[in-house]
N, C-alpha and C positions, 0 to 999 in steps of 0.2 A: 195644269199648268200653273206656277206662281204666276203672279201679276208681275207687270214689269216696274222695274226699280231702275231708272237712269243712272243715279247718283252712285250705284256701286261699280266695281272693278269687273274685269272678265273675272278672276280667281274667285272673287266675293260674290257674283253671280251663280258661278258653279256651285258653291257651299250653299248658297240660298236655295237654291232649285234643288240640290241632293237633300236637303233639312225637308224642306216643303213636302217633295214625295215621300220620304221616311213619316213624317208627322202625320200626312194623310192615310198613311197603312198603318200605323199604331191607332189613329184616333178609333177606329170601329174596334179595338180590343180593348177601350176601356168603357169603364161603367158612366153612366149618364151624372152621377154625382162629380166623379173625378173629371170628368170632362167640363163641367159649369164651373167646379174651383181653378181649373187651368186655364179657361177661357178670362176667368176674373183677375187672374194673374197677370194675362196679356192685355187686359185693359188697363189695367194699374200701372204697366209699366209704360204704357203708352205706345205700345205697337202697333202697326197695322192692324184692323179688326177683323180683316178678311184672313189672319192666319188662323190655322187649325188649332184646335184648342190643347191638341198634343205636339203643339211646337218646342216646349221647352224639353220634355223627356226626348224627342227627336235630337234635339242639340246636345244632349246629355250623352247619349248613345253615340252620336257622332265623335262628341268629342272625346269620351272614353277610348273609342277606338283609336281616333289620333294619338293621344296619349299614348296609350298602350305601344302604338307602332315608333311614337318618338322616343320610350324608354327603350324598348328591345333595341332598336338602332344606336343610342346612346352606349346601351351594355356590348353591342357588337363592335361599335367602334373604339370603346375601350378594353378590349380583349378581355372580358369577363370570365375568367375560367370556371369559377364555381357557377354550378346552374341555380342555386341559390340566389344569388347575388345578380344574376340576369332577370331571375323571375321579380326579385323584389324591385328592379327598376320599370318593369313593364307594369307590376300593379300599382307602383306609385306615380307613374305616369299616368295611368288610368284615372286612379281616384282623384289624380289634381285636375287632370283637365275634364273628368265628369263634375267636379263642383264648381267649374269656373263659370258655366251659365246661369247655375244657380245663385252663384254669389253676383255677377252681372245684372241679373234679374233684380235681386233684391236692392241693390244698387239703385237702378232705376226706379223701382216704386217708392223707396225713401225719396228720393229726388222729387218724384210727380207729387208726392204728397205734401212736401215743402212747399212745391209750387202752388197745390191749389188752396192750401191755408194763406197762400199771399193775396192770393186772386180772389178769393172768397168774398172777401168785404167789398170789393170793388162790383162784383157782380149784382151783390144784392143793393147797391146804392142805385146802379141802374134799373131794376127792378122796382125799387122804391119810385125813383122819378119817374117812370113810367105808370107806374099804379095812381101816383097823384095827380097825372096829367089826364087822368082819366082812362088810360088804356086797360085793357082786358088781361087776364093773367097770360093766357096764351100769348097773346101779342108782346108782353112784358119778358116772357121767357125766350121769346124769339130774339127780341132787340138786345138780352145780355147775351146770348148765345153769337149775337152776330160782332158786337162793339167791346166786348169782353176781352183781353189779350189773349190770343192764340196760346193753348196749351190742355192739359189733361183734363182741366174740368170742362172748358168751352167743346173740347171734341167730346167728352160723354153726354154734355148735356145737349149737342147736337142729335148724336144715337138716340137719347131718349124722346127727342122732337119727332124724329123719324118715325119712331114707334108708335108718338102719338098720332103723326099724319095716317099713319097704318090702320087705325082704329082704336089701338090700344088706349085705357082709360089713364087719363093724365095723373091720377094720383098711384095708380101701378107702374107707371113708366118713372116716374120719380121716384117711388120707393125701390125700385129695381136699381135706378142710378147710384142711389147711397147705398145699398148693398154692395155695388160693383166697386165703388171707390174706396169703401170702409174708412172714410174721413170724419170724424165727431162734428165737425164744423157742416157737414154735407148732412149728416142725419139730423142736426138741430135744424137748419134749414127746410128740409122736407118737412121734418115733424111740425114747425111753424106753418108752412103751406098747408099742411093736412089740417089742423086745429084751427086755421082761420077759415078753410073752406067749410068744415062741419058745424064751427059754431057762428059764423057770418060776421066774426070782429074785423077790425081794422086791418088788414094784412101789409098796409104799407107803413106802418106805425110798430109793427112787429118785426118786420126786416129791416126798420132803422135802427131800432135795439140791440137786434141781434149782432148785425154788422159793428154798432158800437162796442158791444161785449168783445166780439171776435177780435177789434182791434186791440182792446184792451188786455186779453190773453196773449197777443203778440207782442206784445211792450214785456208784458210780467215774464215772457219766455226768452226774451231778451237780455232782460235783467237778469235771470238765472243764469243763461250761459255767459255773460261778463262775471257773474262771481266764481263761476267754476273754471275761467281762464287761468286765474293765478294757479289752482290746484293743478290742471293740467300742464303749465310750465314749468313744474319742478323738476320731473324727472329729464327735459332737456337741460336744465340748469344745473343738476346734479351730476348727470353724465357728459357733458361737453365742456358748459364753461367753466364750471368750479375746477375741476384739475389743470384746465389752461391757465386760471388766474392764480391759482396756489404754484403750478411750475414757474411762472412769470417771476411769483413774488418770492419764491423759496430757492430759486437757482442764485442769484448773488450770494445770499447767506449760505449756500453749500460750498460756493466758489471761494468763499473768505476761510474755510478751515483747510484749504490746500494751499503749496506755496504756488508763485505763479507759474512756474514750470510745468503744473499740472499735479494729481496726485502720484 
């Protein structure tokens, strides 16, 4: 049975339960590589970790079925006489509804990656303060996961800490976290921790330098986005504002060619 989600309404609970059952049925039919990849998508999207790995295929199957039914109903209500037209409506509805979960998941993953990039420098600052205060690495990771703003980064770090408590080596747990989140900054953070552990260097200095580097990269990305903004504004200007401006300027000139009574 799926876990309770009290924030969902009755119809949403029914759809959630149906998706859960179908995902559990499909999960045994997928290869282990496919299951790992799908589980990585679930974690990157910030979905509950107890979801089956086949959650996305289940949503696609249900969405495709619902879209096909909606397309067939629309063709029937529209009194489509041609069989090809009705079949086309069913196919278009099925494909559109089947692609909707993929689009939604990709959007969630993109938003979560932006959130991780924003939260990572603050997490590094917390770890730096803890290490400079004499705390160990395990305690620094715990405090960073506790006091960093709640989000996909702290959620993934909490899962890694649970694996460490269960007996998994810290290096392997953090490397697995970097692979699951798949963000360049997280890869650099884990690589810095691994290098400091192997070479015995100053971990706090490396983390402080990495936090400064990530902030500089964020500023550069903001500047690049600001430079691209005028280019993105050209299409709305050309398609919306310029025609209205030309119409307002040209209408009095055109009316001067006609007498007062009109053309």
